[in-house]
Backbone as ProteinMPNN parsed JSONL, in Angstrom:
{"seq_chain_A": "MSLFQPPLRPPGAASEEDFTRLCVRCGRCVEVCPHQSLELMGGFGRQRRTPRVNPRREPCRLCMKCPPVCPSGALDPSVTDMRRAGMGRAYILKDRCHNYTDGTICMTCYDRCPLRGSAVVLSGGVTPAVTTACVGCGVCEYVCPVQAVEVLPAPVCWTPPTAAPTLKAPGDGA", "coords_chain_A": {"N_chain_A": [[-28.05, -46.264, -18.449], [-29.798, -49.226, -18.219], [-32.01, -50.647, -15.762], [-31.774, -53.392, -15.756], [-29.464, -53.916, -17.127], [-26.087, -54.76, -16.97], [-23.297, -52.812, -15.701], [-20.801, -51.059, -17.686], [-17.731, -52.381, -17.589], [-14.211, -52.049, -16.551], [-11.29, -52.592, -18.724], [-10.428, -56.014, -19.279], [-12.067, -57.17, -17.363], [-13.637, -59.643, -15.307], [-16.462, -61.907, -15.731], [-19.666, -60.427, -15.018], [-20.867, -61.495, -12.673], [-18.678, -62.861, -11.47], [-16.927, -60.707, -11.32], [-18.152, -58.876, -9.487], [-18.024, -60.445, -7.253], [-15.275, -60.896, -6.899], [-14.056, -58.342, -6.834], [-12.521, -56.146, -4.585], [-13.148, -53.617, -3.944], [-11.269, -51.561, -3.705], [-10.5, -49.373, -5.201], [-8.18, -48.886, -6.634], [-7.915, -49.123, -9.414], [-9.401, -46.966, -10.31], [-7.918, -44.851, -9.276], [-5.483, -45.11, -10.701], [-6.123, -44.519, -13.301], [-5.398, -42.352, -15.862], [-7.118, -40.753, -17.256], [-9.454, -40.303, -15.953], [-11.539, -42.041, -16.493], [-12.821, -44.055, -15.168], [-15.266, -44.656, -12.654], [-16.486, -45.021, -9.324], [-19.234, -46.984, -8.507], [-22.315, -45.945, -7.081], [-25.053, -46.37, -4.865], [-26.407, -49.472, -3.721], [-25.905, -52.875, -2.605], [-24.36, -55.59, -4.492], [-22.959, -54.244, -6.509], [-22.124, -51.85, -5.482], [-19.629, -49.45, -4.985], [-17.987, -50.522, -6.936], [-15.938, -50.384, -9.886], [-16.81, -48.61, -12.881], [-17.287, -47.725, -16.342], [-18.516, -44.828, -17.744], [-19.473, -44.01, -20.685], [-20.673, -41.713, -21.784], [-19.911, -39.719, -20.11], [-17.06, -39.936, -19.809], [-15.084, -41.775, -21.883], [-13.364, -44.985, -21.936], [-9.969, -44.806, -22.498], [-8.313, -46.779, -23.227], [-5.744, -47.143, -22.092], [-4.777, -49.146, -20.596], [-3.836, -49.347, -17.987], [-5.19, -50.122, -15.72], [-5.776, -53.029, -15.389], [-3.28, -54.309, -14.429], [-3.008, -53.301, -11.794], [-4.969, -54.323, -10.205], [-5.677, -56.025, -7.284], [-7.096, -58.343, -6.792], [-7.908, -60.037, -8.861], [-10.225, -59.454, -10.174], [-9.926, -57.89, -12.374], [-8.154, -58.956, -15.144], [-4.764, -59.264, -15.029], [-3.134, -59.955, -17.151], [-4.161, -58.867, -19.392], [-3.086, -56.686, -21.464], [-3.009, -55.682, -23.959], [-4.787, -53.485, -25.936], [-6.575, -54.466, -27.803], [-7.635, -56.666, -26.645], [-9.33, -55.895, -24.651], [-12.088, -56.37, -24.152], [-14.54, -55.202, -23.149], [-17.128, -54.637, -24.044], [-19.485, -53.904, -26.626], [-19.996, -51.654, -29.3], [-22.922, -50.183, -30.733], [-24.464, -48.966, -33.614], [-26.993, -46.678, -33.859], [-29.085, -46.642, -36.232], [-31.31, -45.137, -36.891], [-30.733, -42.672, -35.931], [-28.21, -41.891, -36.775], [-26.511, -39.678, -38.859], [-25.319, -40.456, -41.308], [-26.903, -42.556, -42.115], [-29.544, -41.589, -41.917], [-29.932, -39.092, -43.322], [-28.001, -38.911, -45.242], [-25.883, -37.221, -44.803], [-22.446, -36.848, -44.524], [-20.717, -37.983, -41.917], [-18.024, -38.782, -40.125], [-17.193, -39.104, -37.543], [-17.218, -41.109, -35.476], [-15.723, -43.129, -36.688], [-13.293, -41.79, -37.248], [-12.328, -41.212, -34.667], [-12.073, -43.585, -33.29], [-10.112, -45.744, -31.314], [-9.302, -48.132, -32.376], [-9.377, -47.779, -35.074], [-10.429, -48.524, -38.329], [-10.489, -51.212, -37.872], [-12.264, -51.878, -35.731], [-14.363, -50.056, -36.126], [-15.594, -49.657, -39.249], [-15.928, -48.349, -42.596], [-18.661, -48.921, -44.335], [-19.197, -49.424, -47.679], [-17.647, -47.249, -48.011], [-18.754, -45.063, -46.773], [-20.9, -45.343, -44.773], [-20.839, -45.958, -41.289], [-19.876, -48.985, -39.683], [-19.894, -51.369, -37.116], [-17.572, -53.762, -36.108], [-16.693, -57.141, -35.045], [-14.288, -56.704, -33.845], [-14.507, -54.617, -32.148], [-14.036, -53.368, -28.886], [-15.537, -52.129, -26.991], [-14.916, -49.646, -25.73], [-16.1, -47.132, -25.706], [-15.47, -44.669, -26.861], [-16.55, -43.902, -29.337], [-19.264, -43.581, -28.677], [-19.07, -41.439, -26.932], [-18.091, -39.34, -28.585], [-19.962, -39.007, -30.618], [-21.999, -36.753, -32.312], [-24.777, -36.798, -32.364], [-25.694, -38.652, -30.591], [-25.869, -41.317, -31.56], [-24.737, -43.715, -31.077], [-24.399, -46.531, -29.028], [-22.926, -48.203, -26.363], [-22.89, -51.475, -25.338], [-22.424, -53.52, -22.515], [-20.133, -56.319, -22.103], [-21.294, -59.672, -21.658], [-22.161, -59.262, -25.069], [-24.557, -60.348, -25.914], [-26.209, -60.265, -23.755], [-29.242, -60.463, -21.954], [-32.154, -59.179, -20.29], [-33.534, -60.69, -17.285], [-36.397, -62.873, -17.501], [-38.153, -63.256, -15.486], [-38.625, -62.415, -12.042], [-36.258, -63.399, -9.547], [-36.819, -66.168, -7.326], [-36.965, -65.795, -3.943], [-35.61, -67.436, -1.154], [-36.043, -68.346, 2.22], [-33.529, -68.71, 4.796], [-32.672, -72.094, 5.419], [-34.749, -73.196, 4.009], [-34.174, -75.201, 2.298], [-32.566, -76.142, -0.82]], "CA_chain_A": [[-27.971, -47.688, -18.196], [-31.049, -49.85, -17.81], [-32.023, -51.329, -14.475], [-31.407, -54.791, -15.956], [-28.224, -54.026, -17.89], [-24.916, -54.58, -16.114], [-22.479, -51.659, -16.079], [-19.626, -51.25, -18.529], [-16.601, -52.583, -16.677], [-12.895, -51.728, -17.105], [-10.661, -53.632, -19.542], [-9.98, -57.235, -18.621], [-12.947, -57.558, -16.26], [-14.261, -60.966, -15.282], [-17.913, -61.829, -15.937], [-20.273, -59.559, -14.0], [-21.03, -62.237, -11.414], [-17.352, -63.051, -10.878], [-16.342, -59.398, -11.031], [-18.692, -58.325, -8.232], [-17.567, -61.318, -6.165], [-13.83, -60.763, -6.728], [-13.624, -56.958, -6.597], [-12.423, -55.806, -3.162], [-13.591, -52.228, -3.838], [-10.131, -50.771, -3.229], [-10.413, -48.145, -5.978], [-6.865, -48.702, -7.276], [-8.097, -48.931, -10.858], [-9.884, -45.593, -10.485], [-6.788, -43.966, -8.974], [-4.416, -45.205, -11.697], [-6.611, -44.092, -14.616], [-4.979, -40.974, -16.121], [-8.156, -40.034, -17.996], [-10.66, -40.264, -15.12], [-12.567, -42.789, -17.218], [-13.503, -44.961, -14.244], [-15.913, -44.089, -11.471], [-17.04, -46.036, -8.435], [-20.692, -46.947, -8.517], [-22.991, -45.679, -5.819], [-26.164, -47.285, -4.631], [-26.286, -50.509, -2.703], [-25.808, -54.225, -3.156], [-23.083, -56.126, -4.963], [-22.254, -53.329, -7.408], [-21.691, -50.657, -4.749], [-18.202, -49.13, -4.942], [-17.224, -51.22, -7.972], [-15.654, -49.44, -10.966], [-17.497, -48.704, -14.167], [-17.028, -46.682, -17.327], [-19.723, -44.169, -18.235], [-18.938, -43.406, -21.908], [-21.21, -40.375, -22.068], [-19.146, -38.793, -19.274], [-15.659, -40.058, -20.242], [-14.859, -43.157, -22.317], [-12.08, -45.611, -21.637], [-8.991, -44.468, -23.541], [-7.55, -48.005, -23.466], [-4.343, -47.019, -21.686], [-4.51, -50.473, -20.034], [-3.136, -49.237, -16.705], [-5.98, -50.66, -14.607], [-5.675, -54.464, -15.072], [-2.146, -54.744, -13.606], [-3.042, -52.85, -10.395], [-6.055, -54.992, -9.485], [-5.083, -57.018, -6.392], [-7.986, -59.463, -6.484], [-8.238, -60.858, -10.014], [-11.453, -58.994, -10.83], [-9.391, -57.493, -13.678], [-7.093, -59.882, -15.53], [-3.534, -58.492, -15.234], [-2.465, -60.316, -18.405], [-4.78, -58.106, -20.482], [-2.321, -55.452, -21.646], [-3.228, -55.254, -25.341], [-6.115, -52.868, -26.038], [-7.452, -55.287, -28.643], [-8.197, -57.73, -25.808], [-10.003, -55.259, -23.512], [-13.307, -57.145, -23.92], [-15.487, -54.499, -22.28], [-18.474, -54.685, -24.603], [-19.528, -53.654, -28.067], [-20.777, -50.485, -29.718], [-23.985, -50.38, -31.715], [-24.883, -47.746, -34.304], [-28.447, -46.523, -33.915], [-29.222, -46.156, -37.607], [-32.383, -44.145, -36.993], [-30.202, -41.38, -35.476], [-26.933, -41.604, -37.429], [-26.652, -38.851, -40.067], [-24.936, -41.19, -42.514], [-28.023, -43.424, -42.489], [-30.84, -40.901, -41.975], [-30.08, -38.04, -44.333], [-26.9, -38.942, -46.196], [-24.793, -36.334, -44.413], [-21.269, -37.654, -44.215], [-20.11, -37.718, -40.614], [-17.169, -39.931, -39.833], [-16.626, -38.856, -36.224], [-16.958, -42.371, -34.761], [-14.639, -43.806, -37.4], [-12.055, -41.027, -37.085], [-11.861, -41.162, -33.284], [-11.955, -44.938, -32.727], [-8.724, -46.149, -31.091], [-9.035, -49.286, -33.238], [-9.862, -47.304, -36.371], [-10.181, -49.393, -39.463], [-10.778, -52.612, -37.549], [-13.481, -51.949, -34.908], [-15.365, -49.308, -36.896], [-15.204, -49.578, -40.656], [-16.889, -47.61, -43.413], [-19.322, -49.785, -45.31], [-19.389, -48.67, -48.912], [-16.835, -46.044, -47.917], [-19.511, -43.942, -46.208], [-21.676, -45.598, -43.557], [-20.07, -46.673, -40.28], [-20.327, -50.299, -39.237], [-19.077, -51.877, -36.019], [-17.196, -55.16, -36.318], [-16.423, -57.904, -33.827], [-13.037, -56.221, -33.254], [-14.851, -53.579, -31.168], [-13.819, -53.799, -27.503], [-16.495, -51.46, -26.117], [-14.303, -48.581, -24.93], [-17.052, -46.036, -25.587], [-15.039, -43.421, -27.494], [-17.522, -43.544, -30.378], [-20.471, -43.085, -28.005], [-18.714, -40.141, -26.361], [-17.864, -38.295, -29.589], [-21.046, -38.894, -31.6], [-22.721, -35.495, -32.092], [-26.234, -36.993, -32.287], [-25.927, -39.793, -29.693], [-26.319, -42.433, -32.391], [-23.955, -44.898, -30.737], [-24.561, -47.006, -27.657], [-22.064, -49.333, -26.04], [-23.473, -52.437, -24.406], [-21.355, -54.271, -21.861], [-19.959, -57.752, -22.385], [-21.397, -60.206, -23.002], [-23.029, -58.475, -25.943], [-25.863, -60.996, -26.055], [-26.88, -60.265, -22.46], [-30.644, -60.061, -21.976], [-32.698, -59.111, -18.936], [-34.276, -61.882, -16.881], [-37.819, -62.833, -17.848], [-38.937, -63.296, -14.251], [-37.861, -62.099, -10.841], [-35.821, -64.615, -8.866], [-37.568, -66.57, -6.142], [-36.127, -65.712, -2.753], [-35.915, -68.459, -0.157], [-35.555, -68.07, 3.565], [-32.518, -69.678, 5.221], [-33.213, -73.346, 5.922], [-35.84, -73.658, 3.147], [-33.634, -76.148, 1.314], [-31.969, -75.604, -2.059]], "C_chain_A": [[-29.31, -48.172, -17.668], [-30.896, -50.504, -16.445], [-31.513, -52.761, -14.617], [-30.1, -54.977, -16.719], [-27.04, -53.843, -16.956], [-24.1, -53.381, -16.583], [-21.332, -52.049, -17.006], [-18.409, -51.277, -17.609], [-15.28, -52.223, -17.348], [-12.339, -52.867, -17.963], [-10.228, -54.836, -18.707], [-10.86, -57.724, -17.49], [-13.467, -58.98, -16.429], [-15.743, -60.8, -15.607], [-18.516, -61.01, -14.8], [-20.409, -60.269, -12.658], [-19.683, -62.421, -10.715], [-16.72, -61.722, -10.49], [-16.841, -58.856, -9.694], [-18.297, -59.181, -7.033], [-16.083, -61.077, -5.866], [-13.367, -59.355, -6.353], [-13.643, -56.653, -5.098], [-12.733, -54.333, -2.906], [-12.498, -51.299, -3.287], [-9.978, -49.451, -3.972], [-9.076, -47.914, -6.663], [-6.99, -48.443, -8.773], [-8.549, -47.502, -11.157], [-8.73, -44.615, -10.295], [-5.739, -43.958, -10.077], [-4.844, -44.685, -13.071], [-6.255, -42.624, -14.877], [-6.05, -40.123, -16.803], [-9.441, -39.842, -17.198], [-11.838, -40.943, -15.824], [-13.379, -43.694, -16.304], [-14.109, -44.188, -13.088], [-16.434, -45.238, -10.631], [-18.547, -45.874, -8.404], [-21.211, -46.646, -7.114], [-24.037, -46.741, -5.575], [-25.871, -48.28, -3.538], [-26.149, -51.866, -3.384], [-24.427, -54.551, -3.672], [-22.291, -55.158, -5.833], [-21.696, -52.096, -6.688], [-20.163, -50.606, -4.668], [-17.355, -49.986, -5.888], [-17.026, -50.246, -9.135], [-16.491, -49.702, -12.213], [-17.009, -47.575, -15.059], [-18.383, -46.139, -17.746], [-19.308, -43.404, -19.491], [-19.491, -42.028, -22.23], [-20.482, -39.314, -21.248], [-17.68, -38.767, -19.71], [-15.41, -41.511, -20.627], [-13.531, -43.698, -21.803], [-11.143, -45.295, -22.801], [-8.027, -45.622, -23.816], [-6.062, -47.853, -23.166], [-3.846, -48.312, -21.042], [-3.703, -50.428, -18.737], [-3.89, -49.901, -15.56], [-5.813, -52.165, -14.367], [-4.481, -54.852, -14.193], [-2.216, -54.326, -12.132], [-4.129, -53.525, -9.573], [-5.476, -56.106, -8.609], [-5.877, -58.316, -6.256], [-8.291, -60.404, -7.645], [-9.557, -60.496, -10.666], [-11.122, -58.473, -12.226], [-8.196, -58.392, -13.964], [-5.813, -59.102, -15.836], [-2.801, -58.829, -16.529], [-3.051, -59.567, -19.6], [-4.067, -56.755, -20.575], [-2.474, -54.884, -23.053], [-4.647, -54.71, -25.463], [-7.079, -53.693, -26.878], [-8.085, -56.444, -27.878], [-8.993, -57.173, -24.63], [-11.327, -55.933, -23.16], [-14.355, -56.506, -23.035], [-16.93, -54.628, -22.753], [-18.414, -54.476, -26.097], [-20.423, -52.463, -28.355], [-21.821, -50.895, -30.746], [-24.348, -49.028, -32.3], [-26.405, -47.748, -34.347], [-28.759, -45.843, -35.243], [-30.327, -45.125, -37.768], [-31.942, -42.769, -36.506], [-28.956, -40.943, -36.235], [-27.163, -40.842, -38.733], [-26.331, -39.614, -41.349], [-26.063, -42.076, -43.019], [-29.311, -42.635, -42.713], [-30.961, -39.904, -43.11], [-28.914, -37.951, -45.313], [-25.774, -37.972, -45.898], [-23.597, -37.2, -44.028], [-20.633, -37.156, -42.925], [-19.288, -38.945, -40.275], [-16.525, -39.804, -38.459], [-16.292, -40.15, -35.5], [-15.783, -43.121, -35.384], [-13.299, -43.111, -37.134], [-11.472, -41.116, -35.679], [-11.672, -42.532, -32.632], [-10.486, -45.301, -32.518], [-8.317, -47.364, -31.93], [-9.56, -49.007, -34.643], [-9.454, -48.244, -37.502], [-10.391, -50.865, -39.163], [-12.056, -52.735, -36.721], [-14.644, -51.22, -35.569], [-14.82, -49.183, -38.309], [-16.268, -48.79, -41.403], [-17.424, -48.531, -44.493], [-19.627, -48.958, -46.554], [-18.613, -47.365, -48.917], [-17.518, -44.879, -47.234], [-20.167, -44.251, -44.866], [-20.873, -46.415, -42.547], [-20.719, -48.002, -39.917], [-19.355, -50.788, -38.17], [-18.823, -53.361, -36.256], [-16.972, -55.861, -34.977], [-15.092, -57.521, -33.18], [-13.286, -55.125, -32.218], [-14.68, -54.141, -29.76], [-14.723, -53.078, -26.509], [-15.93, -50.346, -25.262], [-15.208, -47.368, -24.753], [-16.636, -44.725, -26.223], [-16.056, -42.978, -28.54], [-18.817, -42.998, -29.771], [-20.236, -41.671, -27.475], [-18.651, -39.036, -27.414], [-19.018, -38.096, -30.565], [-21.884, -37.645, -31.331], [-24.234, -35.655, -31.953], [-26.616, -38.19, -31.409], [-26.511, -40.994, -30.442], [-25.523, -43.709, -32.141], [-24.221, -45.247, -29.281], [-23.657, -48.21, -27.465], [-22.779, -50.202, -25.018], [-22.35, -53.27, -23.811], [-21.301, -55.729, -22.287], [-20.725, -58.547, -21.342], [-22.444, -59.459, -23.803], [-24.437, -59.054, -26.018], [-26.649, -61.011, -24.75], [-28.313, -59.783, -22.618], [-31.177, -60.042, -20.558], [-33.443, -60.392, -18.579], [-35.748, -61.742, -17.232], [-38.701, -62.864, -16.612], [-38.03, -62.958, -13.076], [-37.431, -63.398, -10.166], [-36.702, -64.905, -7.658], [-36.619, -66.556, -4.957], [-36.569, -66.762, -1.751], [-35.325, -68.041, 1.173], [-34.485, -69.094, 3.924], [-33.186, -70.926, 5.797], [-34.359, -73.898, 5.101], [-35.364, -74.696, 2.131], [-33.1, -75.41, 0.116], [-31.282, -74.338, -1.793]], "O_chain_A": [[-29.879, -47.568, -16.758], [-29.794, -50.866, -16.031], [-30.888, -53.288, -13.697], [-29.678, -56.114, -16.932], [-26.992, -52.859, -16.218], [-24.202, -52.978, -17.742], [-20.95, -53.215, -17.093], [-18.108, -50.292, -16.935], [-15.22, -52.102, -18.571], [-12.861, -53.981, -17.929], [-9.731, -54.696, -17.589], [-10.454, -58.603, -16.73], [-13.703, -59.449, -17.542], [-16.226, -59.676, -15.743], [-17.922, -60.917, -13.726], [-20.095, -59.692, -11.617], [-19.559, -62.169, -9.516], [-16.057, -61.62, -9.458], [-16.043, -58.424, -8.861], [-18.244, -58.68, -5.909], [-15.683, -61.058, -4.702], [-12.384, -59.2, -5.628], [-14.649, -56.873, -4.424], [-12.596, -53.856, -1.779], [-12.771, -50.382, -2.513], [-9.394, -48.507, -3.441], [-8.857, -46.841, -7.224], [-6.249, -47.634, -9.33], [-8.123, -46.905, -12.145], [-8.583, -43.663, -11.062], [-5.159, -42.911, -10.364], [-3.989, -44.436, -13.921], [-6.759, -41.74, -14.184], [-5.9, -38.906, -16.914], [-10.41, -39.28, -17.708], [-12.976, -40.479, -15.756], [-14.507, -44.06, -16.636], [-13.547, -43.203, -12.609], [-16.78, -46.297, -11.153], [-19.065, -44.763, -8.289], [-20.62, -47.043, -6.109], [-23.908, -47.877, -6.032], [-25.183, -47.981, -2.562], [-26.267, -51.973, -4.605], [-23.448, -53.883, -3.339], [-21.064, -55.248, -5.887], [-20.87, -51.378, -7.251], [-19.507, -51.591, -4.328], [-16.155, -50.158, -5.671], [-17.864, -49.37, -9.349], [-16.827, -50.839, -12.545], [-16.404, -46.607, -14.599], [-19.292, -46.903, -18.067], [-18.841, -42.269, -19.39], [-18.817, -41.245, -22.901], [-20.437, -38.147, -21.638], [-17.123, -37.696, -19.951], [-15.517, -42.394, -19.777], [-12.689, -42.952, -21.302], [-11.5, -45.5, -23.962], [-7.048, -45.464, -24.545], [-5.22, -48.372, -23.899], [-2.641, -48.544, -20.953], [-2.97, -51.367, -18.428], [-3.291, -50.213, -14.531], [-5.713, -52.561, -13.205], [-4.652, -55.661, -13.281], [-1.549, -54.937, -11.297], [-4.202, -53.318, -8.362], [-4.852, -57.032, -9.126], [-5.389, -59.283, -5.671], [-8.877, -61.466, -7.434], [-9.976, -61.157, -11.616], [-11.927, -58.595, -13.149], [-7.325, -58.564, -13.111], [-5.778, -58.349, -16.81], [-1.935, -58.068, -16.962], [-2.499, -59.624, -20.699], [-4.401, -55.81, -19.86], [-2.109, -53.736, -23.307], [-5.607, -55.404, -25.128], [-8.291, -53.618, -26.673], [-8.969, -57.126, -28.398], [-9.301, -57.915, -23.698], [-11.656, -56.054, -21.98], [-14.999, -57.197, -22.246], [-17.848, -54.719, -21.938], [-17.431, -54.82, -26.752], [-21.471, -52.289, -27.734], [-21.622, -51.829, -31.523], [-24.52, -48.054, -31.566], [-27.023, -48.704, -34.815], [-28.702, -44.618, -35.356], [-30.281, -44.316, -38.694], [-32.687, -41.798, -36.645], [-28.676, -39.748, -36.327], [-27.909, -41.292, -39.603], [-27.003, -39.432, -42.364], [-26.169, -42.321, -44.22], [-30.091, -42.972, -43.604], [-31.984, -39.868, -43.793], [-28.847, -37.023, -46.12], [-24.806, -37.9, -46.655], [-23.739, -38.174, -43.288], [-20.087, -36.054, -42.861], [-19.834, -40.041, -40.154], [-15.437, -40.332, -38.23], [-15.194, -40.283, -34.959], [-14.949, -43.68, -34.672], [-12.3, -43.764, -36.833], [-10.252, -41.097, -35.513], [-11.154, -42.613, -31.518], [-9.689, -45.18, -33.449], [-7.13, -47.594, -32.165], [-10.112, -49.886, -35.306], [-8.31, -48.685, -37.606], [-10.466, -51.683, -40.08], [-12.863, -53.625, -36.987], [-15.774, -51.709, -35.571], [-13.724, -48.667, -38.526], [-17.374, -48.589, -40.901], [-16.721, -48.874, -45.444], [-20.253, -47.901, -46.464], [-18.882, -46.478, -49.726], [-16.928, -43.805, -47.12], [-20.002, -43.489, -43.914], [-20.292, -47.441, -42.899], [-21.942, -48.122, -39.855], [-18.141, -50.637, -38.307], [-19.742, -54.119, -36.565], [-17.053, -55.242, -33.916], [-14.798, -57.972, -32.073], [-12.37, -54.747, -31.487], [-15.122, -55.253, -29.472], [-14.689, -53.375, -25.315], [-16.424, -50.119, -24.157], [-15.097, -46.652, -23.758], [-17.379, -43.747, -26.138], [-16.387, -41.794, -28.616], [-19.398, -42.052, -30.302], [-21.115, -40.813, -27.566], [-19.106, -37.918, -27.167], [-19.042, -37.092, -31.278], [-22.426, -37.493, -30.236], [-24.906, -34.742, -31.475], [-27.743, -38.681, -31.486], [-27.5, -41.596, -30.022], [-25.623, -44.67, -32.904], [-24.262, -44.374, -28.415], [-23.623, -49.119, -28.295], [-23.214, -49.725, -23.971], [-21.43, -53.678, -24.52], [-22.284, -56.295, -22.765], [-20.792, -58.102, -20.196], [-23.487, -59.071, -23.276], [-25.404, -58.308, -26.17], [-27.659, -61.707, -24.653], [-28.574, -58.812, -23.33], [-30.709, -60.8, -19.708], [-33.927, -61.099, -19.463], [-36.286, -60.635, -17.259], [-39.883, -62.528, -16.69], [-36.821, -63.19, -13.119], [-38.16, -64.389, -10.209], [-37.26, -63.993, -7.047], [-35.589, -67.229, -4.97], [-37.764, -66.953, -1.526], [-34.244, -67.456, 1.237], [-34.513, -70.22, 3.425], [-34.144, -70.83, 6.564], [-34.902, -74.951, 5.434], [-36.097, -75.027, 1.199], [-33.175, -74.183, 0.048], [-30.721, -73.737, -2.709]]}, "name": "protein", "num_of_chains": 1, "seq": "MSLFQPPLRPPGAASEEDFTRLCVRCGRCVEVCPHQSLELMGGFGRQRRTPRVNPRREPCRLCMKCPPVCPSGALDPSVTDMRRAGMGRAYILKDRCHNYTDGTICMTCYDRCPLRGSAVVLSGGVTPAVTTACVGCGVCEYVCPVQAVEVLPAPVCWTPPTAAPTLKAPGDGA"}
């Protein structure tokens, strides 16, 4: 994860700003996850002790047990359908994917996708392509034998800031 990229949050998470404000850091979502897909972040600041998914360690299996146990609204309890998880989106790194680089047929990401046939499809029957149905669970990133898949957190179009924020002392107005 880049310094400027927000973490991949559990299914049904609010926007990063709202999530870090609403999350009470209780860890209930981590405790209820039967797959140990969630971990509490370390470090300091607003993200400390908030849950994230690290797909290279263990992807989200979309069991949807975490949204209903969130007491604060950081996770939307009405999100119970895996197709509405809204965590992020996977991207195929074509310069690494065997299907694109050397014509070797590897359908691991397609075969293992929980939304197989809708989130990952086979373009021309051979090359994997990610559609807008992808919810960003990270299973494809986890299973890819050549690390040719990367999941970026929602919103997919997120970009790093172009300049550091200006800090103001208390009482400096604005």
